[in-house]
N, C-alpha and C positions, 0 to 999 in steps of 0.2 A: 504494499499499500504506499502510495506516494503522498507525503504530507501536503494538505491543501487547506489547513486552518492556521491563519497567522496569530501573532501574539496578541493583537488587540481583540481579535474574534474570540480566542480562548478565554481572555479576562471577561468578556461580556457574557459568554456562555456559562463561566463558573459563578458569576455574580447572579445571573438569572436562576441557575439551579439552586444556589443557597437561599435566595429569597423565596423561591417557590417551597423549598423544604421547610423554612422557617414558618411560612404562611400556614402550610398543612399541619405541621407539628403543633402550633399554637392554636389550631382549630378556628382560624379566621375564615377559612373556607369550610363551611359545615356540610355541604352536600357530598356524600361519599363517592358518588360517581365522578364529580369534578376532582375530588381529592386523588383518586387513582389515575385519572387522565393526566393531571399535572405532575403527579409523581413520576409517570413514565416519561413525560416531557422533560423534567428535571433530570431524570437518570440518564436519558439520552444525550442531553446537552453536556452533562458532566463527563460522560464517558468519551464523546467525540472530542471535547476539549483536552482530555487527558492523552488520548492517542494520537491527536493532531490530524485526524482524518474524519472527514463527513462524506458519507456515501451520496447524499443529495447533491453536495457540491460537485462531486464527480460526475453525476448524471447531467448536471446543468453546465458543467464546464467552468465552474467558479474555482478560483484559488486566491485565498487572501494571504498567502505567504509571500514575503518580499522576494523579488527576483535577485539572484546572486550574479555578480559580474563574472564573466568568463573569458 
């Protein structure tokens, strides 16, 4: 897997994941269905930021990594 998630993108994904986890943990979101959906979204955001790869970016041809000079 070629990296396609840049540093700023990683930071935003981690912040969003942490905020969602906190909202669900503190019961600010009371609907159980939405809790599960948001937890899955947060988990995916956290995993993709940790492995520096997003399958959706690959499908769409997006790459937020900085280009290296050669």
